[in-house]
LODRENVEX-871778 format. One record per residue: residue in one letter; x, y, z of N, C-alpha, C, O in turn. Coordinates in steps of 0.02 Angstrom, whole numbers, plus 50000, padded with zeros to 5 digits. Example, Ala and Ser with C-alpha at 12.3 -4.5 7.8 and 13.67 -1.06 7.14 Angstrom:
BEGIN
A506604971650390506154977550390506604983550390507124983450423 S506424988850354506844994750357506455000250394506705005750402 
//
This chain:
BEGIN
X500424994050000500005000050000500435006350000500925006750037 X500245011049959500615017349956500305022450004499715022150021 X500735026950025500495032650065500435038550018500935040549987 X499845041450012499705046849966499675053550002499435054050059 X499925058649969499855065549993499405069249945499565070049887 X498825071549971498355075249930498485082749939498445085349995 X498635086149884498815093249886498235097349859497995096149803 X498005102149899497435106249879497605113649888497595116149944 X497775117149834497845124449840497155127649842496695125349808 X497085132849882496425136049887496515143649890496975146149922 X496065147049856496095154349854495395157149862494995157049816 X495245159549923494595162749938493995158149924493485160449900 X494065151749939493515147049927493415142249985493445136149976 X493305144750045493215140350103492605135750097492635130050119 X492065138150067491465134050060491595128050015491375122450029 X491935129249959492115123849915492565118749950492465112749944 X493055121349985493525116850020493155112550070493315106650078 X492655115250104492265111450153491955105350120491985099750146 X491655106350062491345100750026491865095650003491745089650007 X492425098049978492955093649955493235089350013493295083250006 X493385092450069493645088650126493125083750152493295078250173 X492495085750150491965081150170491955074850127491855069350152 X492065075750062492075069950017492685065450031492645059450022 X493245068450052493845064550066493765060250129494095055150136 X493325062250175493215058250236492875051650218492885046950259 X492595051150159492225045050140492635040450095492355035750066 X493285041750089493705037350048493755030450080493835029750140 X493695025250038493755018450063494495016650076494645012550119 X494945019750039495665018950050495885024450098495785030350084 X496195022650154496295027350207497025029450218497165033450262 X497485026850178498195028250191498415034550154498765034250103 X498195040250180498365046550146498345052350196498045051950249 X498675057750176498655064050212498385069450165498385068550104 X498165074950193497915080550154498305086850173498395088350232 X498555090350122498895096750133498495102250099498415102150038 X498255106950138497885112750111498365118650109498655120550160 X498445121550050498905127150040498485133450028498205134349974 X498455137750078498085144050072498515149050034499015151550059 X498315150349972498735154049926498585161649928498345164449879 X498735164749985498645171949991497925174249994497765179749972 X497475170050020496765171650021496615177250071496945177950122 X496095181150056495815185850105495265182450146495135184350203 X494935177550116494445173350151494775166650165494785162350121 X495035165750224495435159750238494995153750255494395154350268 X495315147950253494975141550265495185138350330495075132350340 X495485142050374495735139250436495185135750477495285130150502 X494605138950483494065135950521493815129550488493625124750522 X493815129450422493595123450386494075117650400493865112050413 X494725119050397495225113850410495155111250482495195105250493 X495055115750529494975113750599494405108750607494435104250648 X493885109650568493295105450571493455098150556493105093650579 X493985096950517494135090150494494745087050527494975081750506 X495025090250578495635087750610495535080750640496005076850642 X494935079250663494815072750693494625067450642494585061550659 X494505069550580494275064750530494805063350476494775058150443 X495265067950468495785067250416496465068850446496525072850492 X496975065650418497665067850432497785073850387497905073050327 X497755079750416497735085850376498205091050404498245091950465 X498545094650359498985100150378498805106250336498595105750279 X498885112050367498665118350338499245123150334499585124350384 X499365125950275499925130650264499655137050233499225136950189 X499905142650257499725149150231500335152250198500855152950230 X500275154050134500835157050097500585163350062499975164350055 X501045167550042500855173350000500635170749932500835165249912 X500235174649898499955172349835500495170849783500895175249766 X500515164649760501005162549710500685159849646501035158749597 X500025158849647499705155549591499665148149603500075145349640 X499175144949573499025137949590499605133149575499715128349612 X499975134449520500525129949504501055129949557501275124649579 X501275135849578501805136349627501555134549697501945132249739 X500915135749711500635133549775500655125949780500785123249833 X500525122549725500575115249725501295113049738501415108449776 X501765116449706502465114849718502645115449792503005111249819 X502385120549824502505121449896502235115449934502555112849979 X501645113249915501355107349947501765101149936501855097149982 X502005100249875502425094349860503035094149907503225088949932 X503335100049917503945100449958503805098650031504265096450066 X503185099550054503015098050124502735090950132502665088550188 X502585087650077502215081350080502645075650106503255075550098 X502315070850137502655064950165502535058650124502865053550135 X502065058950078501895052950040502395051249987502835055149969 X502315045149960502745042949905502415044549838502725044149785 X501765046249840501405048049779500955053949796500615054049848 X500945058949752500575065149764499945065249720499955063049663 X499405067949747498775068849710498565076149717498555078849772 X498405079149661498205086249660497465086749642497235083849593 X497095090549683496395092149668496305099749669496625103149709 X495875102249625495645109149632495115109449686494795104349702 X495025115249716494565115849772493835115049751493405113849793 X493675115649686492985115049663492815108049639492405107249594 X493135102949669492995096049651492715092249712492825094149769 X492355086949697492125082149747492395075349726492405073749666 X492615071449775492965065249760492535059149778492345058449836 X492385054749730491995048749746492365044249796492975044249797 X492005040449836492315036349888492825031349863493295029549899 X492745029049801493195023849775493835026649744494265022849723 X493915033249742494445036449702495145033549717495455030749673 X495375034349779496055032149795496145024649788496675022349769 X495625020849804495665013549795495765011849722496145007349705 X495415015349678495485014149606496185016049582496485012449542 X496435021749606497115023949587497625018849609498055016849570 X497595016749672498095012049698498075005349662498595002449647 X497465003049647497404996749610497704997349540498054992749518 X497575002849506497845003849439498605004249441498945001249399 X498885007949489499615008649492499955002049509500515000849488 X499614997849547499894991249563499924986849501500384982849493 X499424987549457499394983249398499754986249338500044982649298 X499734992849333500034996249275500305003049299499965008149293 X500905002949325501185008849357501265014649309501475013849252 X501095020549334501185026749296501585031649339501465032249399 X502045035249307502405040449344501965046449358502055049949408 X501475047549315500985052849326500345050849291500365047449239 X499785052749319499145050949289498665056749292498765061649329 X498145056249253497585060849257496935056849258496935050949240 X496395060049278495745056849278495225061349248495325067349244 X494655058549227494115062549197493755066749249493865066049310 X493315071149225492865074749269492145073649246492025072149187 X491695074349292490985073249278490575077949321490835081449364 X489915077849310489455081949350489085077349398488795072349377 X489095078949461488735075049511487985076249504487765081549482 X487595071249521486865071749514486575077349557486025079849543 X486935079349609486695084649654486915091649633486735096549666 X487285092149579487495098749554486885102649531486365099849514 X486965109249531486425113549505486375112549429486825109949397 X485815114749401485705114149329486255117949291486485115649239 X486445123849316486965127849284487635124149286487995124049236 X487805121149342488435117549348488445111549300488965110249269 X487885108149293487855102549247487925104949175488245101649134 X487635110649159487675113449092488395115449075488635114049020 X488735118649122489425120649110489875114549103490325114349061 X489745109449144490125103249138490015100049069490485097549039 X489395100249046489245097648979489645101448926489945098348881 X489645108048931489995112148881490735110648878491045111348826 X491035108748935491745107448937491935100348917492525098748908 X491435095948909491595088948895491245086348832491395080748811 X490805090148803490405087648747490805087348682491255091348670 X490635082548640490935082048574490765088048531491125089648484 X490205091448546489995097148505490375103548522490335108448484 X490735103748577491075109848598491835109048602492205112648569 X492055104248641492775103048648493015097048608493595095148613 X492565094048569492755088048532492755081848576492935076448553 X492545082648639492535076948684493215074248701493295068348718 X493735078648696494425076248705494655076348777495155073148794 X494305080048821494515080448890494365073948926493825071048918 X494865071548965494765065349001494785059148957494505053948975 X495115059648899495205054048855495945052148851496385056048870 X496075046048827496765043648825497195047848779497795048648791 X496895050448726497265054848681496885061348675496265061448675 X497255066848669496955073448663497095076348595497665077648577 X496555077348557496615080448491497135076848448497535080048413 X497135070248451497585066448410498295065848438498715062748407 X498425068748496499095068548525499115064148586498665060348600 X499665064848624499765060848683499295063048739499045068648739 X499175058548786498725060148842498995065948882499595066348895 X498545070448902498735076348940498365076549006497765078049007 X498705075149062498375075849127498185083149140498545087649119 X497635084149174497415090849193497475091649268497345086949306 X497665097649290497875098449359497295098649409497415098649469 X496665098749386496125098249434496065091249462495745090149513 X496395086349428496365079349447496985075949421496985073049366 X497515076249459498185074349435498565070749490498525072649548 X498945065749471499385062349518500085061649489500175061149428 X500585061749533501275060849512501685057949569501515058949628 X502215054349552502635051449603503095056649634503225061849604 X503335055249694503815059649726504435060349682504725065849678 X504645054949651505245055149609505165060049551505635063549533 X504565060349522504445065049467504535072249492504855076249459 X504255073749550504325080549576505055082149591505295087549574 X505415077549623506105078849641506545079749579507045083349581 X506355076449524506755076849463506595083149423507035086149393 X505955085149423505745090649380505655097349416505675102649385 X505555097049482505405103149519504675105149516504485110349542 X504255100949484503535102249481503345107149427503645107249373 X502855111249441502585115849391503065121649379503375124249425 X503115123549315503555129049296503175135549283503485140749274 X502515135149280502085141049271501625141649331501425136649361 X501445147749348501025148749407500295146849395499955144449440 X500055147849333499355146149318499245146149243499705147549204 X498635144749223498405144749154498875140949106499345143749079 X498735134649097499125130449053499715127249088500125123949055 X499785128149153500355125249189500345117649186500885114549186 X499755114649182499725107349179499945104749111500285099649107 X499765108349057499975106248990500735106748984501065102248958 X501015112349008501745113249006502095107749046502605105049024 X501815106049104502105100849146502095094149110502585090449111 X501525092549078501475086249042501975085648985502245080348973 X502095091248950502585091148895503275089448922503635085448892 X503465092548978504125091149007504185083849031504705080749024 X503645081249059503665074349083503755069449025504145064749029 X503385070548971503455066148913504155066848883504445061848861 X504425072948883505095073948857505625070248896506155068448868 X505505069048960505975065349002505845057849003506195054149037 X505345055748966505225048648959504805045549014504785039449020 X504465049549054504035046849106503395043849076503165045949023 X503125038949111502505035849089501905039849115501815040549175 X501505042349069500895046049085500295042249059500345039049007 X499745042649094499155039249070498525041349105498545044849156 X497965039249077497305040549105497095034649150497185028849131 X496825036249208496495031149249495745032649246495505037049281 X495375029049204494675030749192494235030849254493785035049260 X494375026349302493955026049362494135031449413493785032249463 X494675035049401494885040349447494565046949426494915051949414 X493905047049422493565053049402493375057249464493325054649519 X493275063649452493045068149505492435071749480492315072349420 X492035074249527491475078549510491715085749513491915088149566 X491685089149456491995095749449491455101049443491085101349394 X491405105349494490885110449495491015116149447490545119349423 X491645117549432491835122949387491585129649411491495130649471 X491455134349365491265141149384490515141649398490115137849371 X490335146449441489655146949464489205151349423488595151349432 X489495155349377489095159749334489375159449263489955157549252 X488955161349215489185161549146489735166749137490185165849096 X489715172149175490225177349170490905174549192491405175549157 X490915171149249491545168149272491785162749223492385162149211 X491315158849196491485153549149491795156549086492285153949059 X491505162149062491775165449003492495167649014492935166548972 X492625170749072493305173149087493795167249088494355167849065 X493575161649116494015155849120494195153149051494785152249036 X493695152049009493845149048943494185154148897494565152148853 X494055160548908494425165748870495175165148884495585165648839 X495345164248948496045163348966496325156948936496905156848915 X495925151648933496155145448903496345146548829496855144148806 X495915150348794496055151748723496695155648714497075154348667 X496805160548757497425164548752498045160348769498565161248738 X497975155948817498555152248842498855147648790499455146348791 X498445145248744498685140448695499295142948657499765139148644 X499305149348638499865152048600500485153248643501045152348620 X500375155148706500945155848751501305149248761501915149048764 X500925143848767501215137248775501575135148711502095131948713 X501295137048654501605135448590502295138748584502765135748558 X502355144848609503005148248606503505144948653504105144748637 X503275142348710503725138948756503955132248729504535130248737 X503495128748696503645121948671503395121148599502915117548587 X503725124448551503495124048481503535116948454503185115148407 X503975112848483504055105948460503455101548477503385096048449 X503025103848522502485099548547501865099548503501415095448513 X501835104048454501255104248410500605105648447500125101948441 X500595111148485500025112548529499455116048493498905116548521 X499565118448432499025121648394498775116648343499105115248293 X498175113948356497875108948312497195111448288496915116048317 X496925108448234496285110748207495725111148259495315115748256 X495705106448306495175106548355495205112748399494685115048424 X495805115448409495875121548450495625127748412495435132648443 X495635127448346495405133048306494655132948295494365137848273 X494325127348309493605126748296493195132248330492765135048297 X493315133848394492915139248424492985145848388492505149648382 X493595147348363493695153548326493305153548261493015158648241 X493315147848227492925147248165492185148148179491825151248141 X491965145348235491255145948255491075153248267490545155548246 X491515156848301491395164048315491325167848249490855171748241 X491795166848203491765170348139491135168448101490805172748071 X490955162048102490355159648068489735163248094489315165648056 X489675163648160489085166948190489065174348174488535177048160 X489645177548176489665184748163489505186448090489295191948074 X489615181648044489495182747973488755181747954488555183947900 X488365178547996487675177147979487275183447962486935183447911 X487315188848002486965195047982487205197947915486825200847877 X487855197047902488135199447838487825195747779487665198747728 X487745188947787487465185047732486745187247717486515186747660 X486395189747768485705192047757485695197947708485205198847672 X486225201847707486265207547661486515205647592486395209247543 X486865199947588487185198047525486805192647487486715193147427 X486585187547523486285181847489485775178447534485945176247589 X485155178047511484645174647550484805167247558484665164247611 X485095164247507485265157147510485805155847564485725151347605 X486345159847562486875158947611486615160347682486805156947729 X486195165447689485905166947754485485161147779485535159247837 X485065158447735484635152847755485025146747775484885143647826 X485535145147735485955139247751486325140247817486375135647858 X486595146347827486975147647889486515147347950486695144448001 X485935150447945485475150448001485225143448016485165141548074 X485095139547963484875132647973485425128548007485285124648053 X486045129347985486595125648015486675127348089486795122848131 X486605133748106486665135848176486095133048218486205130648274 X485485133248192484915130548228484975122948237484795120248289 X485245119548186485355112348192485865110848246485775106148285 X486395114648248486915113948299486615114748369486745110748414 X486205119948377485885121048442485405115448460485375113348518 X485045112948411484565107548423484925101148444484685097548489 X485495099748413485875093748431486115094148503486085089248540 X486355099948523486585100848592485995100148640486045096748691 X485435103248623484845102848666484615095648676484485093648733 X484575091948623484345084948627484855080648665484665076648708 X485495081548649486015077448681486065078848755486085074248796 X486095085248773486155087048844485535085048884485585082748940 X484945086048854484325084148888484305076648901484105074448955 X484515072748851484515065548858485015063248911484865058848951 X485595066248910486125064148958485945065949029486075062049075 X485645071649040485495074049107484765072949127484565074349184 X484365070449080483645069349093483305075649119482905075349166 X483485081249088483205087649110483195092549052483715094049022 X482595094949034482535099748980482855106449000483125109948958 X482815108149065483125114349089483875114149078484175118949054 X484185108549096484905107849085485055108049011485575110648990 X484605105348970484705105448897484745112548871485195114148833 X484275116848891484275123748868484885127548895485195131448860 X485045126448959485635129648988486275127348954486755131148948 X486285121148931486875118448897486985121848830487555122848809 X486435123648796486495127448734486835134148748487295136148712 X486605137548800486915143948819487635142948840488075146848820 X487775137748880488455136448903488915134948845489505136848845 X488655131448794489065129848736489275136248699489845136848677 X488815140948693488975147348660489485151248702489945154248674 X489405151248767489895154648811490575151448803491085154948796 X490605144748804491235141248798491575142648731492175144048728 X491195142148676491485142948610491685150248597492225151448569 X491265155048616491435162048606492005164148651492455167748629 X492005161948714492545163748760493215161148736493695164948729 X493245154648722493875151748699494065154648631494645156348619 X493575155048586493725157448519493985164548517494465165948481 X493685169048555493925175948557494615176448588495035180348565 X494735172648641495405172548671495925169948622496475172548619 X495745164748585496185161748536496345166648480496915167248458 X495825170148457495925175048403496365180848426496825182848391 X496225183348486496615189048512497355187248518497795190748493 X497495181648552498195179848563498525177448499499125178448489 X498135174148455498405171948391498615177848348499135177548315 X498225183248349498395189248312499045192348338499485194348300 X499105192548405499725195248435500325190748418500865193248405 X500215184248419500755179548405501005180448333501605180448320 X500535181148285500725182248216501105188748207501575189148168 X500885193948244501235200448240501945199848266502405202548236 X502025196248322502715195448349503135191348301503735192648293 X502825186448269503205182248222503445186248162504005185248138 X503015190848138503225195048081503785199748101504245201048062 X503765202348162504285206948186504955203348188505475206348172 X504955197048208505585193348212505895192348143506495192248134 X505435191448093505675190548024505925197047995506145197347938 
//
């Protein structure tokens, strides 16, 4: 049996942390500790941690704000386990999680792993809709939480990530403070020949953002980050057709009013295609969640996801092309 260290950076989210720690008390595998890293919060989680001292082996650290990547590194340095597990504060962990991880590592060892995310049945309709938008084949291509991402190697995501102590000691952990730090980390691990993989049963329930406004800001940053990562690791081929799809969708939607002025046929075809796209999402999300309300919210969430990522991708892509021309 391995001893696991669970690292949780938290920033002004004591209520979320309370739910996460509550889910960890129900783990069937008990050989683990929890390290909560308060990353410069103004709303601290000290009282929440105190609540679980009798139920979990838990330690609490307060540091100045460093960003989630470097806060995790701080936790790794304090950890006692031989294997580290990272969760974001807005996740809930099923009781079987650590047991599934340990069983998988015993049968097929991985130096680092990632797991999928899903929506818990008790999530709000909005949370379920946002989760759908981030995992659906109609929005992200359904590549998140899969063995391969956009035709490339598996990419663990830091909301649900595990790595051995040896990996941290060799690499120093995350090299970026936030936004794309997990992708950059995965590239370095593959470059060093470490074994990375997906553990399908190691899924978490991911609440994500609580409003469409917050969700837009998040995916907008995701779209911008793609080009920054490409500049750091041009050899990794981080710009793929699937990443440009949201930008194409944005341009397509913005051109629909223009087609109305130019060609009735093009306007009709464009409007029909967009309505068909919306109908497919509505039917698929409604069927998956057994809720028409979630279906309609999923249509809205899909537009927020695609426009947010697409606009961020376009903005940073334009800047990247300008910098590239200047170098020439």
